[in-house]
C-alpha positions in Angstrom: 11.0 37.7 -17.4 8.1 39.9 -16.2 7.9 41.3 -12.7 5.0 39.1 -11.8 6.8 36.0 -12.9 9.9 37.0 -11.0 7.9 37.6 -7.9 6.2 34.2 -8.3 9.6 32.4 -8.6 10.9 34.3 -5.5 7.8 33.3 -3.5 8.1 29.7 -4.7 11.7 29.5 -3.5 10.6 30.8 -0.1 7.7 28.4 0.1 9.9 25.4 -0.5 11.5 25.8 3.0 14.5 28.0 2.2 17.0 25.7 0.6 18.3 22.7 2.6 15.3 22.8 5.0 13.1 21.1 2.5 15.3 18.0 2.7 14.8 18.1 6.5 11.1 18.2 5.8 11.6 15.1 3.5 13.2 13.3 6.5 10.2 14.0 8.7 7.8 12.8 6.0 9.9 9.6 5.4 9.6 8.9 9.2 5.8 9.2 8.8 5.8 6.7 6.0 8.1 4.3 7.8 5.8 4.1 10.7 2.7 3.4 8.6 4.6 0.8 6.5 6.0 -0.9 9.6 2.7 -1.1 11.4 1.1 -2.8 8.4 3.5 -5.8 8.7 5.1 -5.8 12.1 2.3 -7.7 13.8 2.3 -10.7 11.5 5.2 -12.4 13.3 3.6 -11.6 16.7 0.3 -13.3 16.0 1.3 -16.6 17.7 2.4 -14.7 20.9 -0.7 -12.6 20.8 -2.8 -15.7 20.5 -1.1 -17.4 23.4 -1.4 -14.3 25.7 -4.9 -12.9 24.9 -6.6 -16.1 23.8 -8.7 -14.5 21.0 -11.3 -16.4 19.1 -10.9 -17.1 15.4 -13.0 -14.1 14.4 -11.2 -11.8 16.9 -7.8 -12.9 15.6 -8.8 -12.1 12.1 -9.9 -8.7 13.1 -6.7 -8.1 15.1 -4.7 -8.6 11.9 -7.1 -7.0 9.3 -8.7 -4.1 11.1 -5.7 -1.8 10.6 -5.5 -2.0 6.7 -9.3 -2.1 6.5 -9.9 1.1 8.5 -6.9 2.8 6.9 -8.1 2.1 3.3 -11.7 3.2 4.2 -10.7 6.6 5.5 -8.1 7.8 3.0 -10.5 9.8 0.9 -12.2 11.3 4.0 -9.0 12.6 5.5 -7.3 13.4 2.2 -10.1 15.8 1.2 -10.4 17.1 4.8 -6.8 18.0 4.7 -7.4 20.0 1.5 -9.9 22.1 3.4 -8.6 22.5 6.9 -4.8 22.2 6.3 -2.7 19.1 5.4 -0.1 19.7 8.1 -2.8 20.0 10.7 -4.3 16.6 9.7 -0.8 15.1 9.6 0.1 16.3 13.2 -3.3 15.0 14.5 -2.4 11.7 12.8 1.0 11.6 14.6 -0.7 12.2 18.0 -3.4 9.5 17.4 -0.8 7.0 16.2 1.3 7.5 19.3 -1.7 7.1 21.7 -3.1 4.1 19.8 0.4 2.5 19.9 0.5 2.8 23.7 -3.0 1.3 24.0 -2.1 -1.6 21.7 1.1 -2.3 23.6 -0.7 -2.5 27.0 -3.8 -4.2 25.8 -5.1 -6.9 28.1 -7.9 -8.2 26.0 -8.5 -9.0 22.3 -11.2 -6.3 22.1 -8.9 -3.6 23.4 -6.2 -4.6 20.9 -8.8 -4.6 18.0 -9.9 -1.1 19.1 -6.2 0.1 19.3 -5.5 -1.3 15.8 -8.5 0.4 14.4 -7.3 3.7 15.9 -3.9 3.1 14.3 -5.7 2.7 11.0 -7.4 6.1 11.5 -4.0 7.6 12.2 -2.5 6.0 9.2 -5.3 7.3 7.0 -4.6 10.8 8.3 -0.8 10.5 7.7 -0.6 9.0 4.2 -2.4 11.6 2.0 -1.1 14.5 4.0 2.6 13.4 3.5 2.1 13.3 -0.3 0.3 16.7 -0.4 3.0 18.4 1.7 5.8 16.8 -0.4 4.2 18.4 -3.4 4.3 21.9 -1.9 7.8 21.6 -0.5 9.3 20.4 -3.8 7.7 22.4 -6.6 10.4 21.6 -9.1 9.4 18.4 -10.9 12.9 17.0 -11.3 13.9 17.7 -7.7 10.6 16.4 -6.4 11.0 13.2 -8.4 14.3 12.6 -6.6 12.5 13.2 -3.2 9.7 10.9 -4.2 12.3 8.2 -5.1 13.8 8.5 -1.6 10.3 8.5 -0.1 9.3 5.3 -2.0 12.6 3.6 -1.1 11.7 4.2 2.6 8.3 2.5 1.9 10.1 -0.6 0.6 12.4 -0.6 3.7 9.4 -0.4 6.0 7.5 -3.2 4.4 10.6 -5.5 4.6 11.8 -4.4 8.0 8.4 -4.9 9.7 8.6 -8.7 10.1 12.3 -8.7 10.9 11.9 -6.0 13.6 8.9 -7.8 15.0 10.9 -11.1 15.2 13.8 -9.3 16.9 11.6 -7.7 19.5 9.7 -10.9 20.2 13.0 -12.7 21.0 14.0 -10.1 23.6 10.7 -8.6 24.8 6.9 -9.3 24.8 4.6 -8.8 21.9 3.5 -5.3 22.9 7.1 -4.1 22.1 6.2 -4.2 18.4 3.9 -1.2 19.1 6.0 0.7 21.6 8.7 1.4 18.9 6.2 3.9 17.4 6.0 6.2 20.5 9.6 7.7 20.6 9.4 8.4 16.9 6.1 10.1 17.4 7.4 12.2 20.3 10.2 13.4 18.0 8.0 13.9 14.9 5.3 16.0 16.5 7.4 19.0 17.6 9.8 18.7 14.6 6.8 18.5 12.2 5.1 21.5 13.9 8.2 23.6 13.5 9.3 22.6 10.0 6.4 21.4 7.9 4.6 24.1 5.9 0.8 24.4 6.1 -1.1 24.1 2.8 -4.6 23.8 1.7 -6.6 23.9 -1.5 -9.4 26.3 -2.5 -12.1 26.3 0.1 -15.1 27.1 -2.0 -18.3 25.9 -0.3 -18.7 23.7 2.8 -17.0 20.4 3.2 -19.3 17.6 2.2 -19.6 15.6 5.5 -22.4 13.3 4.2 -20.3 12.5 1.1 -17.2 11.8 3.1 -19.1 9.4 5.3 -20.6 7.7 2.3 -17.2 7.2 0.8 -15.8 5.9 4.1 -18.6 3.4 4.7 -18.7 2.3 1.1 -15.0 1.6 0.9 -15.2 -0.2 4.2 -17.9 -2.5 2.8 -16.1 -3.2 -0.5 -12.7 -3.8 1.2 -14.3 -6.0 3.8 -16.1 -8.1 1.2 -12.9 -8.4 -0.8 -11.0 -9.5 2.3 -13.6 -12.1 3.0 -13.2 -13.5 -0.4 -9.4 -13.6 0.0 -9.8 -15.3 3.4 -11.7 -18.2 1.9 -15.3 -17.2 2.4 -17.6 -18.6 -0.4 -18.6 -16.0 -2.9 -22.3 -16.6 -2.2 -21.8 -16.2 1.6 -23.9 -13.4 3.1 -20.7 -12.3 4.9 -19.2 -11.6 1.5 -22.2 -10.5 -0.5 -23.7 -8.1 1.9 -20.6 -5.9 2.5 -19.9 -5.8 -1.2 -23.5 -4.9 -2.2 -23.8 -2.2 0.5 -20.4 -0.8 -0.2 -20.9 -0.7 -4.0 -24.3 1.0 -3.6 -22.9 3.6 -1.3 -20.0 4.3 -3.6 -22.4 4.6 -6.6 -24.5 7.2 -4.7 -21.3 8.9 -3.7 -20.2 9.3 -7.3 -23.6 10.6 -8.2 -23.6 13.1 -5.3 -20.1 14.4 -6.3 -21.2 14.9 -9.9 -24.1 17.1 -8.8 -22.4 19.2 -6.1 -20.8 22.6 -7.1 -18.0 22.0 -4.7 -17.4 18.2 -4.6 -15.0 16.4 -2.2 -13.3 14.8 -5.2 -13.4 16.3 -8.7 -14.4 13.2 -10.6 -13.7 15.1 -13.9 -10.1 14.1 -13.2 -11.0 10.6 -14.4 -11.8 12.1 -17.9 -8.1 12.8 -18.3 -6.6 9.7 -19.9 -3.3 10.0 -18.0 -5.1 10.1 -14.6 -7.6 7.2 -15.2 -4.9 5.1 -16.9 -2.5 5.6 -14.0 -5.1 4.6 -11.5 -5.8 1.4 -13.6 -2.1 0.7 -13.7 -1.8 0.9 -9.9 -4.7 -1.4 -9.4 -3.4 -4.0 -12.0 0.1 -3.9 -10.6 -1.1 -4.7 -7.1 -3.7 -7.1 -8.2 -1.1 -9.1 -10.1 1.5 -9.2 -7.3 0.2 -8.9 -3.7 -1.6 -12.3 -3.7 1.4 -13.8 -5.4 3.7 -12.5 -2.7 1.7 -14.4 0.0 1.8 -17.6 -2.1 5.5 -17.2 -2.5 6.0 -17.0 1.2 4.1 -20.3 1.6 6.2 -21.9 -1.1 9.4 -20.9 0.6 8.3 -22.2 4.0 6.1 -25.2 3.3 7.7 -26.5 0.1 11.3 -25.6 0.6 11.1 -25.9 4.4 12.7 -22.6 5.2 12.3 -20.9 8.6 10.4 -17.6 8.8 13.8 -15.8 9.2 15.3 -17.6 6.2 12.1 -16.7 4.2 12.5 -13.0 5.1 16.2 -13.1 4.0 15.3 -14.8 0.7 12.7 -12.0 0.0 15.2 -9.3 1.0 16.7 -8.9 -2.5 13.2 -8.0 -3.7 13.2 -5.1 -1.2 16.7 -4.0 -2.1 15.9 -3.9 -5.8 12.8 -1.9 -5.1 14.9 0.6 -3.1 17.3 0.9 -6.0 14.4 1.5 -8.4 13.0 4.2 -6.2 16.3 6.0 -6.0 16.8 5.7 -9.8 13.2 6.5 -10.6 13.6 10.3 -11.1 16.4 9.8 -13.6 14.4 7.1 -15.5 11.3 9.3 -15.6 13.3 12.2 -17.0 15.0 10.1 -19.6 12.2 7.8 -20.8 9.0 9.6 -19.8 5.9 8.1 -18.1 4.7 5.9 -21.0 8.0 4.0 -21.6 8.8 3.8 -17.9 5.6 2.2 -16.8 5.5 -0.1 -19.9 9.1 -1.2 -19.1 8.2 -1.7 -15.5 5.2 -3.9 -16.3 7.2 -5.9 -18.9 10.2 -6.4 -16.6 7.9 -7.6 -13.8 6.1 -10.0 -16.2 9.5 -11.3 -17.2 10.4 -11.9 -13.6 7.1 -13.7 -12.9 7.6 -16.0 -16.0 11.2 -16.7 -14.8 9.8 -17.8 -11.5 7.7 -20.5 -13.2 10.9 -22.5 -13.3 10.6 -23.0 -9.5 10.1 -26.6 -8.5 9.9 -28.8 -5.4 13.6 -28.4 -4.8 15.5 -25.2 -3.8 17.1 -23.1 -6.6 18.6 -20.2 -4.7 20.1 -18.6 -7.8 16.9 -18.6 -9.8 15.0 -17.1 -6.8 17.5 -14.4 -6.3 17.4 -13.4 -10.0 13.6 -13.5 -10.2 13.1 -11.5 -7.0 15.6 -8.8 -8.0 13.7 -8.4 -11.3 10.4 -8.5 -9.6 11.3 -5.8 -7.0 12.9 -3.4 -9.6 10.1 -3.9 -12.1 7.3 -3.4 -9.6 8.7 -0.2 -8.1 9.4 1.2 -11.5 5.8 0.6 -12.5 4.3 2.1 -9.3 6.7 5.1 -9.4 5.8 6.1 -12.9 2.1 5.4 -12.4 1.8 7.5 -9.3 3.7 10.4 -10.8 1.6 10.5 -13.9 -1.7 10.2 -11.9 -0.8 13.1 -9.5 0.6 15.3 -12.2 -2.9 15.4 -13.7 -4.6 16.4 -10.5 -5.4 20.1 -9.8 -3.3 21.6 -7.0 -6.3 22.2 -4.8 -7.2 18.5 -5.0 -3.8 17.2 -4.0 -5.0 15.5 -0.9 -8.0 13.9 -2.7 -5.8 12.7 -5.5 -3.3 11.2 -3.1 -6.1 9.5 -1.3 -7.4 8.0 -4.6 -3.9 6.7 -5.4 -3.6 5.0 -2.0 -7.1 3.7 -2.1 -6.5 2.1 -5.6 -3.4 0.6 -4.2 -5.3 -1.0 -1.3 -8.2 -2.2 -3.4 -5.8 -3.7 -6.0 -4.0 -5.5 -3.2 -7.2 -6.9 -1.7 -8.7 -8.0 -5.0 -5.4 -9.6 -5.9 -5.4 -11.7 -2.8 -8.9 -12.9 -3.5 -8.4 -13.4 -7.3 -5.0 -15.1 -7.2 -5.9 -17.1 -4.1 -9.0 -18.4 -6.0 -6.8 -19.3 -9.0 -4.3 -21.1 -6.7 -7.1 -23.1 -5.0 -8.7 -24.1 -8.3 -5.4 -25.4 -9.6 -4.3 -27.0 -6.3 -7.3 -28.9 -5.0 -8.0 -31.3 -7.9 -4.5 -32.9 -7.5 -5.5 -34.3 -4.1 -8.9 -35.8 -5.1 -7.6 -39.3 -5.9 -4.5 -40.0 -3.8 -4.5 -43.9 -3.3 -5.4 -44.9 0.2 -6.6 -41.4 1.4 -10.2 -41.3 2.6 -12.5 -38.8 0.8 -13.0 -36.6 3.9 -9.2 -36.4 4.3 -8.7 -35.4 0.7 -11.3 -32.7 1.1 -9.5 -31.3 4.1 -6.1 -31.5 2.4 -7.5 -29.5 -0.5 -8.1 -26.4 1.6 -4.4 -25.5 1.9 -0.9 -27.0 1.8 -0.5 -26.5 5.6 -3.7 -28.4 6.3 -2.6 -31.1 3.8 0.6 -31.6 5.9 -1.4 -31.8 9.1 -3.7 -34.5 7.5 -0.7 -36.4 6.2 0.9 -36.3 9.7 -2.3 -37.8 11.2 -2.5 -40.5 8.5 1.2 -41.5 8.8 2.9 -44.3 7.0 3.1 -44.7 3.2 -0.4 -43.1 2.8 0.6 -40.0 4.7 3.9 -39.7 2.7 2.0 -40.1 -0.6 -0.5 -37.4 0.4 2.4 -35.1 1.4 4.1 -35.6 -1.9 0.9 -35.1 -3.9 0.1 -31.9 -1.9 3.5 -30.5 -2.5 3.4 -31.3 -6.2 -0.1 -29.8 -6.6 1.0 -26.7 -4.8 3.9 -26.2 -7.2 1.5 -26.8 -10.1 -0.9 -24.2 -8.7 1.9 -21.8 -8.2 2.9 -22.1 -11.9 -0.7 -21.5 -13.0 -1.0 -18.5 -10.7 2.3 -17.1 -12.0 1.0 -17.3 -15.6 -2.2 -15.5 -14.7 -0.2 -12.8 -13.0 2.0 -12.4 -16.0 -1.1 -12.0 -18.2 -2.4 -9.2 -15.9 1.0 -7.5 -16.0 1.1 -7.6 -19.8 -2.4 -6.1 -19.9 -1.0 -3.3 -17.7 1.8 -2.7 -20.2 -0.8 -2.3 -23.0 -2.9 0.0 -20.8 0.2 2.2 -20.0 0.5 3.1 -23.7 -2.2 5.8 -23.0 0.2 7.6 -20.7 2.1 10.8 -21.8 5.2 10.1 -23.8 7.4 12.7 -22.1 7.7 14.4 -18.7 6.3 17.9 -19.2 6.8 20.9 -17.0 4.3 23.7 -17.5 2.6 26.3 -15.4 0.6 25.1 -12.4 -2.5 26.6 -10.8 -1.7 28.6 -7.7 -2.0 26.9 -4.4 -2.2 28.5 -0.9 0.8 27.8 1.3 1.4 28.9 4.9 5.1 29.4 5.5 6.4 28.2 8.9 9.1 30.3 10.6 11.7 28.3 12.6 9.8 29.1 15.8 6.3 29.0 14.3 5.9 32.6 15.2 4.0 33.7 12.1 2.5 32.1 9.1 2.0 34.5 6.2 -0.1 33.2 3.4 1.1 33.6 -0.2 -0.1 32.5 -3.6 2.6 30.4 -5.1 3.0 29.9 -8.9 4.7 26.5 -9.2 5.8 24.2 -11.9 3.2 21.8 -13.3 4.3 18.9 -11.3 2.4 16.8 -8.8 3.6 14.3 -6.3 3.9 10.7 -6.7 4.7 7.8 -4.4 4.3 4.1 -4.6 
């Protein structure tokens, strides 16, 4: 081994946090992810209490729920690329501080407008935290095999956060007021800020040329418009409504000009040439397809459990818990599967397993079948996490080291867009299959049939008002139509998943470790006394996280 290579290896070992410290860094990053994942779902169970206390209007209530993911998705590219320039740890710590302050404001909000503003600030903090954690994880774990294990743990924490959010929210609501769902963030932030400042390494990409402020704003506003338009579609707005068309058109136009601007600049925010690499573009497509096929389906499944089977919210959460446990298991086993099977077979297997789970769930009917649901949800959780793990790893392994933040932001943005489009698409499929079954129920007036065709919950309300045999007949018809619509939606979802399996055939066959471009890392001392900068030659591995 040459002297240069030996020195590079020595520096790489120093940059990873001196042995066991890198696993402490992983704990700090996992806490970051846990907070963001929790805050995306913890408010859902508190909506009735918020409505009773703050008396928001219908539009205000919609914004209270949606503004957090909307703002977070819009700003991922902005803060991901800014972190590449000014320092990823710096952006992460600022995100911690903003998250803590916004949580306090949300918990103490006295009006709906204040809560909306606080939720928007939480979205800004989440957008600062997410890309930075992936980028720092890449620097701390330069060895691909070791980093894959770290990413598996990281992704398992994401699954825990998504599942624990509603359960934690329900527990806090039983013992405290609704603001307590936000107060839990503050002690974690108070611990994470000093620990992160002391332990997390600073890193940044090459800083050639100025940061493109105009391009960053174009990307943020464009994504805001597209995500808002997609959410409007998923919320039941007509496709031709100006509240749907205008955000989509303005957002799409701004993103088009953003892409043109990046192609012409000598130092772009995001190097769009990454999309010319088959592994990168294919992985992004796989992430979008996986989320498109399953997120809308998850919402429909929750309605099935509560409205068709009559389970309580807590019982519904417990029924969905095996899905989360299976996803955690897949995340922990992901590193070993990736080494053994390679990205191509791993992602194809994940898609096929998820499609098999979805087809298994088509056997669900109007009566409870706990064994079938358990089996289907376990397959679903394991298959989905396997797909996302392999796709993220392949995408980020193709990104240049200096573009780590931008690549992480692209991955998270594709995840959010896929989820939003999935809710709109599968929701439309569900409505198209559900509504015709209620058009000709004997004895039900036309206006009542139209109202019942909007949703199963509304059909039950109409049936309750009608009462008697007519109401009972409408209730049975609505339940049967919903089950039929669920089966159609499952088949469409399975088709999308199989399309993803075909797409994944373009991914690399094996997990390769080569030479990576150098990346600048500032090494933290235990007391943050000095931060010498070194050029680190690392293995050709990039982060991944579902």
